[in-house]
All heavy atoms as an XYZ file, in Angstrom:
698
protein
N     322.175    373.635    140.147
C     322.397    374.157    138.846
C     321.133    373.837    138.013
O     320.710    372.660    138.020
C     323.706    373.610    138.291
C     324.159    374.055    136.973
S     325.721    373.382    136.502
C     325.586    373.765    134.811
N     320.759    374.721    137.204
C     319.671    374.524    136.378
C     320.042    373.788    134.955
O     321.062    374.032    134.557
C     318.904    375.912    135.983
C     318.165    376.524    137.127
C     317.368    377.580    136.750
O     317.298    377.948    135.595
O     316.576    378.210    137.624
N     319.147    372.904    134.595
C     319.408    372.138    133.401
C     319.157    373.119    132.188
O     318.062    373.759    132.204
C     318.452    370.941    133.389
C     318.889    370.017    134.462
C     318.688    370.237    132.085
C     317.897    368.903    134.643
N     319.961    373.068    131.180
C     319.667    373.799    129.957
C     318.892    372.973    128.923
O     318.879    371.792    129.074
C     321.043    374.310    129.408
O     321.712    373.233    128.903
C     321.731    375.142    130.327
N     318.445    373.675    127.990
C     317.662    373.056    126.908
C     318.514    372.113    126.149
O     318.196    371.063    125.827
C     316.977    373.989    126.018
C     315.806    374.881    126.644
C     316.393    373.356    124.699
C     315.214    375.916    126.011
N     319.744    372.500    125.904
C     320.757    371.679    125.194
C     321.030    370.343    125.925
O     321.034    369.361    125.302
C     322.042    372.402    124.915
C     321.879    373.547    123.978
C     321.430    374.829    124.624
O     321.412    374.987    125.806
O     320.892    375.756    123.803
N     321.186    370.506    127.274
C     321.349    369.337    128.160
C     320.292    368.315    128.018
O     320.234    367.085    127.893
C     321.714    369.616    129.506
N     319.061    368.874    127.977
C     317.887    368.134    127.864
C     317.731    367.338    126.577
O     317.246    366.275    126.464
C     316.615    368.892    128.259
C     316.234    369.226    129.629
C     315.188    370.287    129.730
C     315.827    368.008    130.433
N     317.987    368.195    125.505
C     318.032    367.512    124.281
C     319.120    366.334    124.139
O     318.721    365.358    123.399
C     318.309    368.679    123.087
C     317.251    369.607    122.969
C     317.618    370.698    121.906
O     318.769    370.984    121.688
O     316.622    371.322    121.371
N     320.217    366.571    124.773
C     321.137    365.492    124.665
C     320.708    364.294    125.538
O     320.715    363.047    125.045
C     322.632    365.930    125.297
C     323.200    366.979    124.413
O     322.932    366.965    123.146
O     324.015    367.704    124.934
N     319.919    364.543    126.585
C     319.373    363.505    127.515
C     318.321    362.677    126.700
O     318.120    361.563    126.750
C     318.916    363.999    128.815
C     318.835    363.041    129.839
C     318.874    363.542    131.251
N     317.636    364.372    131.488
C     317.407    364.809    132.692
N     318.239    364.704    133.681
N     316.233    365.627    132.684
N     317.502    363.513    125.951
C     316.380    363.045    125.146
C     316.922    362.078    124.048
O     316.360    360.970    123.843
C     315.521    364.084    124.610
C     314.336    363.649    123.840
S     313.199    364.875    123.206
C     314.207    365.774    122.198
N     318.025    362.555    123.377
C     318.645    361.749    122.356
C     319.154    360.364    122.907
O     319.017    359.345    122.201
N     319.858    360.539    124.115
C     320.426    359.296    124.705
C     319.258    358.270    124.945
O     319.459    357.085    124.925
C     321.128    359.564    125.912
N     318.083    358.849    125.477
C     316.978    358.031    125.956
C     316.443    357.283    124.695
O     315.943    356.191    124.775
C     315.972    358.837    126.623
N     316.262    358.087    123.630
C     315.853    357.545    122.376
C     316.675    356.330    121.821
O     316.174    355.353    121.387
C     315.636    358.599    121.231
C     315.316    357.977    119.871
C     314.531    359.442    121.646
N     318.041    356.667    121.845
C     318.893    355.537    121.401
C     318.955    354.340    122.422
O     319.034    353.181    121.910
C     320.428    356.033    121.360
C     320.679    357.002    120.223
C     322.083    357.299    120.170
N     322.576    358.239    121.282
C     322.465    359.481    121.379
N     321.677    360.204    120.349
N     322.865    360.169    122.368
N     318.620    354.531    123.684
C     318.437    353.370    124.551
C     317.004    352.888    124.500
O     316.758    351.895    125.306
C     318.745    353.869    125.980
N     316.157    353.297    123.610
C     314.737    352.914    123.592
C     313.903    353.160    124.789
O     312.989    352.515    125.001
C     314.573    351.429    123.075
C     315.371    351.066    121.782
C     315.270    349.586    121.529
C     314.677    351.925    120.654
N     314.438    354.117    125.550
C     313.620    354.451    126.837
C     312.784    355.781    126.338
O     313.048    356.841    126.593
C     314.613    354.920    127.818
C     313.805    355.239    129.180
O     312.549    354.998    129.241
O     314.488    355.669    130.110
N     311.628    355.422    125.739
C     310.711    356.449    125.188
C     309.981    357.286    126.317
O     309.595    358.406    126.001
C     309.824    355.891    124.131
C     310.403    355.191    122.997
C     310.334    353.848    122.715
C     311.260    355.979    122.107
C     311.017    353.228    121.714
C     311.910    355.429    121.080
C     311.749    354.099    120.933
N     309.645    356.660    127.413
C     309.098    357.440    128.413
C     310.011    358.534    128.870
O     309.452    359.717    129.184
C     308.656    356.491    129.671
C     307.614    355.480    129.248
C     306.297    356.146    128.976
O     306.000    357.195    129.724
O     305.646    355.869    127.931
N     311.299    358.341    129.106
C     312.239    359.348    129.512
C     312.415    360.397    128.496
O     312.366    361.575    128.705
C     313.589    358.718    129.859
C     314.717    359.661    130.195
C     314.172    360.473    131.465
O     313.526    360.117    132.350
O     314.892    361.693    131.595
N     312.397    360.032    127.188
C     312.492    360.909    126.057
C     311.219    361.862    126.034
O     311.325    363.073    125.838
C     312.485    360.225    124.802
N     310.037    361.274    126.391
C     308.849    362.077    126.503
C     308.913    363.125    127.514
O     308.514    364.339    127.381
C     307.597    361.113    126.667
C     306.221    361.889    126.945
C     305.262    360.812    127.137
C     304.041    361.489    127.751
N     304.118    361.701    129.223
N     309.449    362.731    128.691
C     309.510    363.747    129.727
C     310.567    364.795    129.437
O     310.251    365.990    129.653
C     309.967    362.963    131.073
C     308.931    362.103    131.795
C     309.442    361.640    133.203
N     310.307    360.555    132.987
C     309.949    359.265    132.869
N     308.682    358.936    132.794
N     310.940    358.266    132.834
N     311.615    364.429    128.837
C     312.600    365.513    128.398
C     311.901    366.476    127.343
O     312.064    367.657    127.354
C     313.816    364.730    127.813
S     314.857    363.987    129.076
N     311.195    365.797    126.422
C     310.454    366.690    125.441
C     309.560    367.654    125.986
O     309.413    368.848    125.731
C     309.838    365.701    124.445
C     309.079    366.487    123.353
C     307.926    365.676    122.709
N     306.907    365.437    123.749
C     306.075    364.391    123.616
N     306.141    363.558    122.633
N     305.104    364.135    124.464
N     308.771    367.183    127.058
C     307.755    368.011    127.642
C     308.565    369.174    128.456
O     308.120    370.351    128.466
C     306.902    367.182    128.534
C     306.042    366.367    127.816
O     305.805    366.550    126.660
O     305.506    365.408    128.350
N     309.604    368.789    129.068
C     310.404    369.878    129.816
C     310.956    370.864    128.872
O     310.943    372.041    129.178
C     311.536    369.242    130.640
C     311.064    368.473    131.930
C     312.273    367.847    132.613
C     311.704    366.958    133.847
N     312.891    366.361    134.435
N     311.483    370.474    127.805
C     312.026    371.332    126.816
C     310.894    372.298    126.256
O     311.065    373.504    126.147
C     312.623    370.659    125.621
C     313.788    369.967    125.996
C     312.842    371.607    124.461
C     314.473    368.893    124.996
N     309.654    371.730    125.967
C     308.501    372.587    125.609
C     308.168    373.593    126.684
O     307.919    374.798    126.319
C     307.313    371.758    125.230
N     308.206    373.196    127.866
C     307.850    374.216    128.948
C     308.915    375.392    129.127
O     308.582    376.501    129.168
C     307.799    373.453    130.457
C     306.521    372.856    130.600
C     306.388    371.470    130.826
C     305.272    373.543    130.616
C     305.063    370.909    131.170
C     304.094    373.018    130.852
C     304.000    371.717    131.095
N     310.157    374.916    128.924
C     311.198    375.856    129.008
C     311.213    376.872    127.973
O     311.533    377.927    127.963
C     312.646    375.241    129.179
C     312.750    374.521    130.394
S     314.224    373.510    130.651
C     315.456    374.789    130.741
N     310.887    376.320    126.715
C     310.784    377.286    125.444
C     309.643    378.171    125.558
O     309.496    379.154    124.967
C     310.741    376.404    124.253
C     312.099    375.705    123.846
C     311.990    375.171    122.427
N     313.506    374.686    122.230
C     313.608    373.723    121.329
N     312.577    373.069    120.847
N     314.893    373.321    121.058
N     308.644    377.787    126.373
C     307.429    378.527    126.560
C     307.631    379.610    127.646
O     306.712    380.404    127.966
N     308.828    379.663    128.387
C     309.069    380.643    129.334
C     309.228    380.171    130.836
O     309.487    380.973    131.575
N     309.034    378.927    131.028
C     309.216    378.424    132.270
C     310.578    378.192    132.685
O     311.506    378.020    131.803
C     308.431    376.967    132.386
N     310.947    378.246    133.992
C     312.192    377.972    134.428
C     312.389    376.514    134.495
O     311.542    375.800    134.434
C     312.559    378.657    135.789
O     311.568    378.007    136.692
C     312.374    380.154    135.776
N     313.733    376.185    134.728
C     314.018    374.654    134.759
C     313.280    374.022    136.020
O     312.820    373.043    135.986
C     315.536    374.374    134.838
N     313.290    374.733    137.178
C     312.595    374.245    138.279
C     311.103    374.016    138.137
O     310.454    373.181    138.583
C     312.850    375.068    139.578
O     312.518    376.347    139.373
N     310.457    375.133    137.375
C     309.110    375.004    137.107
C     308.687    373.814    136.172
O     307.701    373.243    136.390
C     308.621    376.387    136.504
C     308.566    377.396    137.410
C     308.319    378.781    136.762
O     308.401    378.887    135.539
O     307.922    379.701    137.493
N     309.633    373.649    135.262
C     309.447    372.548    134.297
C     309.566    371.168    134.981
O     308.822    370.215    134.621
C     310.480    372.614    133.091
N     310.411    371.063    136.080
C     310.537    369.906    136.741
C     309.233    369.617    137.673
O     308.952    368.432    137.771
C     311.762    369.853    137.653
C     313.060    369.726    136.987
O     313.052    369.125    135.895
O     314.074    370.106    137.472
N     308.690    370.661    138.143
C     307.565    370.528    138.880
C     306.242    370.312    138.253
O     305.251    369.837    138.825
C     307.448    371.726    139.808
C     308.562    371.771    140.922
C     308.583    373.173    141.603
O     307.543    373.939    141.465
O     309.462    373.387    142.385
N     306.266    370.637    136.974
C     304.958    370.640    136.166
C     304.420    369.179    136.101
O     305.328    368.231    135.769
C     305.193    371.211    134.816
N     303.097    368.941    136.156
C     302.492    367.699    135.975
C     302.127    367.594    134.594
O     301.193    368.198    134.058
C     301.294    367.527    136.851
C     300.634    366.312    136.821
O     301.253    365.209    136.415
O     299.407    366.143    137.008
N     302.800    366.658    133.824
C     302.516    366.442    132.422
C     301.725    365.193    132.092
O     301.672    364.767    131.038
C     303.753    366.475    131.573
O     304.653    365.494    132.029
C     304.514    367.881    131.791
N     301.262    364.538    133.194
C     300.674    363.238    132.992
C     299.271    363.260    132.208
O     298.980    362.343    131.561
C     300.349    362.565    134.354
O     299.446    363.330    135.061
N     298.673    364.391    132.175
C     297.386    364.586    131.519
C     297.460    365.196    130.147
O     296.453    365.294    129.497
N     298.649    365.584    129.779
C     298.898    366.190    128.456
C     298.826    365.156    127.316
O     299.339    364.143    127.431
C     300.128    367.012    128.468
C     300.279    368.123    129.292
C     301.738    368.799    129.128
C     299.186    369.223    129.162
N     298.037    365.564    126.304
C     297.986    364.689    125.072
C     298.410    365.612    123.834
O     297.966    366.658    123.760
C     296.619    364.267    124.893
C     296.030    363.284    125.979
C     294.633    363.031    125.708
C     296.834    361.982    126.079
N     299.147    364.910    122.983
C     299.523    365.603    121.776
C     298.393    365.620    120.920
O     297.707    364.615    120.665
C     300.741    364.974    121.124
C     302.006    365.300    121.921
C     303.046    365.762    120.786
N     304.164    366.244    121.406
C     304.578    367.430    121.454
N     303.834    368.348    121.086
N     305.851    367.714    121.899
N     298.123    366.661    120.121
C     297.042    366.797    119.100
C     297.510    366.025    117.969
O     298.615    366.236    117.368
C     296.734    368.197    118.809
C     295.603    368.450    117.975
C     295.251    369.876    117.675
O     295.829    370.775    118.253
N     294.259    370.166    117.056
N     296.658    365.267    117.348
C     297.003    364.589    116.069
C     296.798    365.417    115.071
O     295.912    366.302    114.923
C     296.062    363.269    116.026
C     296.371    362.214    117.001
C     295.521    361.056    116.762
N     294.076    361.286    116.959
C     293.097    360.448    117.009
N     293.397    359.125    116.844
N     291.924    360.846    117.173
N     297.587    365.212    113.851
C     297.347    366.111    112.728
C     295.956    365.844    112.154
O     295.440    364.746    112.116
C     298.369    365.453    111.707
C     299.390    364.796    112.498
C     298.695    364.366    113.777
N     295.248    367.016    111.669
C     293.993    367.102    111.125
C     292.889    367.032    112.159
O     291.715    367.064    111.866
N     293.320    367.327    113.381
C     292.347    367.560    114.498
C     291.611    368.873    114.305
O     292.169    369.809    113.749
C     292.969    367.505    115.828
N     290.446    368.916    114.800
C     289.603    370.153    114.720
C     290.005    371.135    115.625
O     290.318    370.812    116.858
C     288.081    369.828    114.862
C     287.392    368.958    113.740
S     287.390    369.726    112.241
C     286.250    370.991    112.588
N     290.195    372.390    115.107
C     290.398    373.527    116.109
C     291.836    373.565    116.621
O     292.619    372.623    116.539
N     292.240    374.758    117.234
C     293.502    374.898    117.805
C     293.425    374.591    119.187
O     292.506    375.010    119.976
C     294.019    376.364    117.571
C     294.376    376.637    116.220
C     294.684    378.212    116.104
C     295.445    375.860    115.538
N     294.366    373.831    119.761
C     294.317    373.526    121.123
C     293.347    372.572    121.648
O     292.979    372.515    122.830
N     292.857    371.827    120.855
C     291.860    370.852    121.219
C     292.256    369.473    120.823
O     292.787    369.299    119.664
C     290.315    371.194    120.752
O     289.454    370.133    121.197
C     290.212    371.240    119.241
N     291.868    368.451    121.465
C     292.054    367.026    121.143
C     290.747    366.310    120.583
O     290.777    365.193    120.322
C     292.781    366.276    122.226
O     291.772    366.261    123.309
N     289.820    367.160    120.476
C     288.526    366.640    120.116
C     288.573    366.560    118.497
O     288.773    367.471    117.751
C     287.391    367.680    120.400
C     286.036    367.102    120.212
C     285.059    368.122    120.736
O     285.312    369.341    120.814
N     283.803    367.724    121.048
N     288.281    365.289    118.021
C     288.405    365.055    116.511
C     287.256    365.470    115.700
O     287.442    365.745    114.617
C     288.839    363.574    116.373
C     289.997    363.085    117.034
C     291.191    363.836    116.369
O     291.412    364.033    115.200
N     292.085    364.369    117.336
N     286.114    365.471    116.374
C     284.875    365.987    115.561
C     284.171    366.961    116.451
O     284.147    366.843    117.577
C     284.063    364.759    115.307
C     284.627    363.797    114.363
C     283.587    362.636    114.015
O     282.701    362.428    114.840
N     283.954    361.867    113.107
N     283.443    367.831    115.781
C     282.658    368.844    116.493
C     281.371    368.074    117.002
O     280.675    367.453    116.207
C     282.251    370.014    115.532
C     281.323    370.986    116.192
C     283.527    370.669    114.997
N     281.173    368.281    118.291
C     279.951    367.647    118.732
C     279.067    368.742    119.281
O     279.533    369.681    119.925
C     280.235    366.745    119.980
O     281.015    367.460    120.973
C     281.069    365.517    119.599
N     277.756    368.828    118.754
C     276.856    369.880    119.162
C     276.456    369.707    120.722
O     276.516    368.635    121.136
C     275.659    369.724    118.188
C     275.746    368.350    117.842
C     277.102    367.902    117.850
N     276.050    370.783    121.180
C     275.567    370.795    122.578
C     274.354    370.007    122.727
O     273.559    369.806    121.782
C     275.303    372.259    123.035
C     275.574    373.093    121.876
C     276.091    372.290    120.684
N     274.143    369.465    123.857
C     272.961    368.657    124.092
C     271.609    369.510    123.831
O     271.603    370.580    124.347
C     272.984    367.973    125.555
O     272.904    369.001    126.456
N     270.799    368.897    123.226
C     269.377    369.555    122.986
C     269.483    370.421    121.712
O     268.495    371.110    121.410
N     270.565    370.492    121.052
C     270.690    371.442    119.812
C     269.962    370.714    118.709
O     270.184    369.457    118.504
C     272.148    371.715    119.561
C     272.378    372.516    118.278
C     272.225    373.913    118.321
C     272.556    372.208    117.003
N     272.486    374.465    117.045
C     272.696    373.367    116.189
C     272.713    370.874    116.398
C     272.922    373.364    114.909
C     272.982    370.947    115.064
C     273.025    372.023    114.274
N     269.193    371.479    117.867
C     268.450    370.931    116.744
C     268.984    371.853    115.491
O     269.086    373.120    115.725
C     267.027    371.087    116.947
C     266.384    370.233    117.851
C     264.990    370.342    118.016
C     264.487    369.586    119.205
N     262.941    369.768    119.437
N     269.268    371.228    114.408
C     269.738    372.074    113.241
C     268.484    372.976    112.842
O     267.368    372.576    113.009
C     270.090    371.071    112.198
C     269.434    369.755    112.599
C     269.265    369.832    114.073
N     268.881    374.169    112.330
C     267.723    375.125    111.867
C     267.019    374.565    110.606
O     267.620    373.655    109.920
C     268.467    376.273    111.520
C     269.884    375.989    111.350
C     270.133    374.730    112.183
N     265.785    374.964    110.416
C     264.944    374.532    109.235
C     265.645    375.033    107.996
O     266.216    376.174    108.003
C     263.620    375.042    109.376
C     262.651    374.382    110.359
C     261.324    374.834    110.477
N     260.986    375.539    109.221
C     259.923    376.330    109.086
N     259.099    376.464    110.028
N     259.747    377.023    107.991
N     265.610    374.239    107.040
C     266.169    374.713    105.703
C     265.114    375.801    104.988
O     263.934    375.591    105.195
C     266.388    373.496    104.734
C     267.526    372.628    105.232
C     267.752    371.561    104.331
C     268.918    370.753    104.724
N     269.173    369.527    103.829
N     265.629    376.685    104.358
C     264.582    377.743    103.771
C     263.991    377.103    102.553
O     264.542    376.216    101.883
C     265.525    378.864    103.295
C     266.936    378.254    103.169
C     266.950    377.112    104.078
N     262.759    377.656    102.297
C     262.062    377.201    101.018
C     262.676    377.872     99.856
O     262.627    379.151     99.736
C     260.622    377.511    101.169
C     259.748    377.079    100.021
O     260.304    376.252     99.166
O     258.531    377.326     99.994
N     263.338    377.152     99.026
C     263.911    377.788     97.802
C     263.070    378.399     96.879
O     263.492    379.236     96.046
C     264.810    376.660     97.124
C     265.939    376.026     97.982
C     266.621    374.951     97.192
C     266.894    377.059     98.397
N     261.788    378.067     96.813
C     260.891    378.685     95.942
C     260.472    380.092     96.323
O     259.982    380.909     95.584
C     259.592    377.776     95.738
C     259.899    376.362     95.188
S     260.718    376.540     93.495
C     259.254    377.039     92.528
N     260.567    380.374     97.628
C     260.104    381.623     98.152
C     261.275    382.540     98.863
O     261.019    383.700     99.132
C     258.944    381.436     99.257
O     259.503    380.810    100.215
C     257.815    380.725     98.591
N     262.353    381.942     98.947
C     263.425    382.781     99.603
C     263.921    383.849     98.725
O     264.139    383.670     97.436
C     264.526    381.830    100.111
O     265.224    381.277     98.966
N     264.187    384.940     99.240
C     264.722    386.167     98.458
C     263.711    386.885     97.651
O     264.030    387.716     96.897
N     262.433    386.640     97.821
C     261.436    387.286     97.071
C     260.685    388.237     97.950
O     260.375    387.820     99.069
C     260.500    386.414     96.480
C     261.129    385.508     95.340
C     260.118    384.583     94.721
N     260.809    383.851     93.561
C     260.397    383.772     92.409
N     259.228    384.443     92.146
N     260.881    383.027     91.596
N     260.396    389.357     97.512
C     259.570    390.327     98.222
C     258.163    390.092     98.141
O     257.653    389.692     96.987
C     259.944    391.767     98.037
C     261.389    392.111     98.339
C     261.671    393.545     98.096
C     263.057    393.973     98.432
N     263.301    395.297     98.213
N     257.282    390.398     99.029
C     255.863    390.348     98.855
C     255.393    391.478     97.960
O     255.817    392.596     98.152
C     255.180    390.497    100.151
C     255.479    389.304    101.204
C     254.451    388.140    101.045
O     253.331    388.360    100.613
N     254.906    386.984    101.350
N     254.579    391.172     97.057
C     253.985    392.224     96.122
C     252.833    392.973     96.936
O     252.066    392.371     97.593
C     253.377    391.727     94.831
C     254.523    391.198     93.990
C     253.884    390.711     92.661
C     254.946    390.265     91.782
N     254.492    389.758     90.498
N     252.772    394.298     96.838
C     251.762    395.134     97.473
C     250.582    395.154     96.587
O     250.790    395.500     95.289
C     252.292    396.513     97.791
C     253.326    396.457     98.886
C     253.742    397.883     99.184
C     254.836    397.743    100.332
N     255.317    399.000    100.634
N     249.352    394.976     97.035
C     248.170    395.000     96.073
C     247.766    396.416     95.714
O     248.122    397.382     96.156
C     247.097    394.365     96.952
C     247.605    394.176     98.224
C     248.965    394.424     98.344
C-alpha cells in the first residue's frame, strides 16, 4: 500500500514532537517529491543525501551559491572615458 501525503505529514509531526529531526527531514523530502509528481515508491527510492535547502537571500533560483563568482581568467571591462563617451567626431 502506498503512503499518502497526509500520512507522511502525520509521521513528520510525530517525529518533530519526539525531537527526531532526521526522520522529520526524510518525511519532508518525500512529501516534496510526491507533490512534485513522484509516486510513493519513487520517493522512497530517491537519494536525498546531497540535497541542500537554499537559504533566504541566496543568489539566483535553484542555486545554493551565495555570491556570484566570475569564471577563472575573467577580467572586468575597462571603464569608459566620461569626457569623450557619447560624442561624435567632428568632420573637418
